C-alpha positions in Angstrom: -19.5 4.4 0.4 -20.7 2.7 3.6 -18.5 0.5 6.0 -19.8 -1.7 8.6 -17.9 -3.3 11.7 -19.9 -6.4 13.7 -18.3 -6.9 16.9 -17.8 -10.9 17.4 -17.1 -11.0 20.8 -14.0 -9.9 23.1 -12.1 -7.6 20.8 -12.8 -9.7 17.4 -15.0 -8.0 14.7 -15.9 -8.4 11.1 -15.6 -5.5 8.7 -17.6 -5.2 5.8 -18.5 -2.3 2.6 -20.5 -1.9 -0.1 -18.4 -4.3 -2.0 -19.7 -7.6 0.2 -16.5 -8.8 1.2 -15.5 -9.4 4.6 -12.1 -8.6 6.5 -11.5 -9.8 10.2 -10.1 -7.1 12.6 -8.5 -8.0 15.8 -6.1 -7.0 18.3 -3.5 -8.9 20.6 -3.9 -10.4 23.6 -2.2 -7.7 25.8 -5.5 -5.7 25.1 -7.7 -8.4 25.6 -7.7 -9.9 21.7 -7.0 -13.0 20.0 -4.6 -12.3 17.4 -7.2 -13.0 15.2 -7.4 -10.3 12.2 -5.9 -7.2 11.0 -5.3 -4.3 13.2 -7.0 -0.8 12.2 -4.1 0.8 11.6 -2.3 -1.8 9.5 -5.7 -1.8 7.2 -4.9 1.8 6.5 -1.4 1.3 5.3 -2.6 -1.7 3.4 -5.3 0.8 2.1 -2.9 3.4 0.9 -0.5 -0.1 -0.8 -3.7 -1.0 -2.3 -5.0 2.2 -3.9 -1.5 3.3 -5.4 -0.7 -0.3 -6.2 -4.0 -0.5 -8.5 -3.1 2.9 -10.1 0.6 2.3 -11.0 0.0 -1.3 -12.5 -2.9 0.0 -14.6 -0.7 2.8 -16.0 2.1 0.7 -16.5 0.0 -1.9 -18.4 -1.5 1.0 -20.7 1.9 2.1 -21.4 2.6 -1.8 -22.2 5.6 -2.1 -19.7 6.2 -6.0 -19.6 5.8 -6.4 -15.8 6.0 -9.7 -14.7 6.0 -9.3 -11.0 5.1 -6.2 -9.0 4.5 -5.2 -5.0 3.9 -2.0 -3.6 5.1 -2.3 0.2 4.3 0.6 2.8 6.1 1.3 6.1 4.0 3.3 8.5 5.6 5.1 11.3 3.7 5.5 14.1 4.1 7.9 17.0 4.9 6.3 20.1 1.9 8.3 22.6 -1.8 8.0 21.9 -3.6 7.9 19.5 -0.3 6.6 18.1 -1.0 8.3 14.3 1.1 7.9 11.9 3.8 10.4 11.6 5.4 9.5 8.1 5.3 7.0 5.4 7.5 5.4 2.9 6.2 3.6 -0.3 8.4 1.5 -2.3 7.2 0.2 -5.7 8.9 -2.7 -6.6 8.8 -4.1 -10.7 10.3 -6.9 -12.1 9.7 -7.7 -16.0 11.9 -7.3 -19.4 13.0 -3.5 -20.6 10.7 -1.5 -17.8 11.6 1.8 -18.7 12.0 4.2 -15.7 10.4 7.1 -17.1 6.9 5.0 -17.5 7.6 4.0 -14.0 7.9 8.0 -12.6 5.2 8.7 -14.6 2.9 6.1 -13.6 3.8 6.8 -9.4 3.2 10.6 -10.4 0.0 10.1 -11.5 -1.3 7.9 -8.4 0.3 10.4 -6.2 -1.0 13.7 -7.7 -4.2 12.7 -9.6 -5.6 9.3 -9.0 -5.2 7.8 -5.4 -7.4 9.3 -2.6 -6.1 7.2 0.0 -2.3 9.2 -1.0 -3.9 12.4 -1.6 -5.5 12.3 1.8 -2.6 10.9 4.1 -0.3 13.2 2.0 -1.8 16.0 3.6 -1.2 15.2 7.3 2.0 13.8 7.3 5.4 13.0 4.6 5.3 10.4 1.9 7.9 9.6 0.8 8.1 7.5 -2.8 10.7 5.1 -3.8 11.3 2.8 -6.9 12.9 -0.4 -7.9 12.9 -1.9 -11.2 14.3 -5.8 -11.6 15.3 -7.0 -15.0 13.7 -10.6 -14.5 10.6 -12.5 -13.9 10.2 -12.4 -10.0 11.6 -9.5 -7.7 12.8 -12.3 -5.4 15.4 -14.2 -8.3 15.4 -10.6 -10.6 18.4 -8.3 -10.7 17.9 -5.0 -9.3 18.8 -2.7 -12.3 17.6 0.9 -10.9 16.2 2.5 -7.9 15.2 5.8 -7.3 13.2 8.4 -5.2 10.3 10.1 -6.5 9.3 12.3 -3.5 
């Protein structure tokens, strides 16, 4: 895999990789930026969420779970001192649908954490990762009733 970041001026960059897509990178005005893109550490959190999200939804679909709405949230804590690394992350899986089985969600999370998600495997070696799940009965997470919640790790 190859990645490239090209400077656009001030503290603005464009990132690309083998897929050919572009992502804007920027910083806040306090450090000379224009608030015109993702911060690099934000992309690390998005990468973690995206990696495990793709695994879990793929597994839930194979298990024929009726997922209607789905999102994965990552809350990453950072140290106060430079280089302000992640010190802990909480990954929340929010799944809405009809008759979603708790054991299917737990198994999908386990497989992602232990076998499939390289971002989770890498970060899990250096910081604690807490995995939580929330299962809703209904079509959208925002309007559905929360029926189950739990924690894998």
